[in-house]
N, C-alpha and C positions, 0 to 999 in steps of 0.2 A: 553432405548434404543438402538438398535441390536448392539452385537461389529461390524458388519459388517459395519451397517452403520457409530458406529464411523471412523472408519476405512478409509471408503470412504469419509468423510467431513470435518478429518484430514489430506489427502495427494490434495483432494482438496484444499483447504487454504495456506496448507503447500508448497507445488512446484505454487500456481497462486501469491500467496499474493508478490513477490519481485520480479519473471515475470512479464512484459507486458504490463497483458492480461485481467488480472480486477478477485481480485478474490471475492469478491461481487458479482460481476457479473454470477460468477458460481455456489457463494453458494442459491442467489435469482434463480438462475437459475436449481438448482437440485431437489425440489420440485418442481418449477411452469411446468418443461416439463413432469417428471415420476411421479408425484402425489405421490410421501415420501412423507413421512411425515417433516414438517416442522423443524427443531430445533431447531427455536426458540435464545430468543435475551440473553438467559442466556449463553447458549455453544458456541453462537459468541465471548462472553466475554474470556471465554475461550480456544478459538479458537486461537482469536488474542495470547490472554499469552504465548503461544506456541510459535508463530510466533518471541512476540517481544527476547523469553530468548534464543531463535537461535539467535539475530539480535545483543542481547549483546553477546554471546559469541563469536562468528562468527569475531566482530569487535571491541569485547573488546578492542585495544591499542587504537581506535578512542573517545569510552565509556572514557576511562579513561583521555585521554586527556580533554573532555568536558566534564568532571566533575569538574578538578583540572580545567579549565579558568572558567567552574560559581565562583568558588571561588575566581576570580582574577576579576573581570569585574567591579567591581567598584575600580579599578589603571587607571591614569589617561593612562595610557598610554598599549594599547594591544597588545599581542600576535599574537602568530599561536593559543595556545590554546583559551584563551581568545576570540577569532573573533571564530574559529569556533563551540563556549556552545553558543557566540551570536549569531551565524545566526541559531541555530539549535531553537531557544526560539523563533526571529521574526517570521523564514518562517513557522513558526504554530501558533501563530494569524489568521492571516485568516479561515484558513480553523475550529477554534475552532466559530466562530462568525460566519462565514457563515453554518456550522455544528448545532449552536443553534439555529438558524433565522428556514432554513428546520425544522429543528426538532416541533420549538410550532408552524409554519405554517401548519405544519404537510404533509407540498409538497415532502419531506423523500420515503412517505408509498407511493404519488399517484407519481411517477417515481422509483416504484418496477415493471417494466413490459414490459413483452419481446421486444418489441417494440425500447423502450426506451432504451434496452442493445444495441439490435440489432445497429441499429445509433451506440450509441458512439462506439458501438467495434471500425464499422469501421469507422467511420469516425476518430476519434482519430486514430486506428491503422496505415489510411496515412497519418495523420500530423507529425507522429512516423516517418515515410519512408521518409519522407518533409524537416525534418530537420538533423534527424541520415543524407542524403545522402549528403547536403549540408555544416553543423555546422562543424568550424572551426576543433581541437582539441588541440589550443593551449594552454586552460585553464586548471590546474589543484589546487584540494580543498586544497588547500593555498592558492587560491585570493582568495579566495570566499568572497565577502564583503557583510555588514548588507543591502547593497539599493542591492543586486542581490540578498538574500535570500528574501527579502520581497519579490520581483519577482516571483519569484519562489515559493512560498505562496499563491500567487496568483493561481500561474496555480495549483498549488497541490487540492486547494478549489474549482477546476470546477473535479474532481476524485469525488465527489460525486454524481456526474449524476456516477448509477448506468455503468455497463460496458468501463467508461472509463478509469480507471487504476491508483490508484495513483503511483505505481512506472512507467506504462508508461507514465502520464505527468508530472512528473515529470524530467523525465527522457526527454524527451521532451522539455521542458525549457530549463532543461541548456543544452543539445543539442545545443538549436538557441542560446543560451550565448555564443559558443568556448569551450562545455569542451569535453573530450574525454572522449570515450564510458566508462570505466574502475568509470572515476572518477566522469563521472555524474549517472551513476548507483550506485556510492559509494554513494554521496551524496544524491540518494533519499533514499536507504536504509538507512542512517540517521534519514535524519527529519524521518522517521518515527517511534523515537522511541520514541518522546515526541508526537507522532499524536496519535497512537499504544495510549502514555498510558492515557489523554485526553481524545480518543472515547472510549473505554474502562472503565474511572470513569463515561462518560455519561448513559450508557446506561448498571452501574450494578445499577442506581437509579430506572431503572426500572425494576432489578430483587429483588432487598432486602431486599426485604420478601413474597418470592415467592420462595423460596427454600428447594429444602428435600432431605432426603439421598441418592437418589437415583438417582438426578441430580446433586447432589456433587462430584460423582463416577465419571457419568458418564461426568461430565468436566472435570478430573482432568485425566481421560483419554484421552480425547477429548484435552488435553491441553498437553501431554505428546505427544502423535502418531504428534500434527499437530509439535513441536518444530523437531520433528527429520526429515520429515519432509523439511521443509525449509532450517533445518542445513543441507542435501541433495544438492535443489535445488542451494542450496544460491553459495555454494562451487563449483558446478555446471557451473552456469551462471555466474562467476566472472572471474573464469580457461576460457569459450570461447568466452569472451568477449574482450580475449588477439589476438584471431584471426577472431572470427566470430564476422559479423554485428547485428543490429536487426535485419535485412531484415524475419527469421526461423520469430520468432513471429509476424511480421506486417502479414504476407502472416497467418495465425493461423489465426489471427483475423477476416482478410477476410473473408478466407471465412468462420467461423464463425456467422460475423457477415452480411453475406448475404443466410446465410442459417437462420439464426433468423427471418431476415428480412421476411425470402420465410411463414416463419412459422407462424412465427403473421399472413402478410395479406392474406394469404388462405384459 
């Protein structure tokens, strides 16, 4: 694959993975609307591993806490680290189950259409706006409970609909529970770590025996580039959330959703 194509894919994946605008939807739209070569499953895995590396580096303190908490999950009394580790594990279960069901039934492929992406982009963008405006700001990551983690896990499973945005729907769910904007984004991004690992493991089964030297090279380049793009996008978004709401992302989603629906139905 040409270097410029890899750079474009990495920018799309890295910038949109953690912004509430749907990375998977944008990656599906690229070949669907332009006629460009589909990047395929192997490059999808590489791109996701790149963004995963950016999360681990940027939130390394939280990741370290979760790892320490994992070792203490069998204690009688849980502290903040154990609650964080348990929450991340619980929140991942619904999306794994739903993902397996969609993959086995073939429904995941059936939803990869411009029409579905258009409606999901528009509808879930408006839902984010609603809860961001009405939600309280009195909860922080330290208040996260296993019950809330399960609820957010169910919200996250909705993101299997292309165009929904995993980060966007998790932020929507967290804002509906009263988490502040920064903490909602932080929880959403931390939830992406086990989710990306599970998704990459599942996708890897499809490409395990279908790799070549050129594909491995392209994958390595794509992973590094998406890592850099995601790291920059993360830093910018977390800084902006101190003074800006999610409204700019909602406006983008509304315009994109309407444009896609107009294109799909005409």
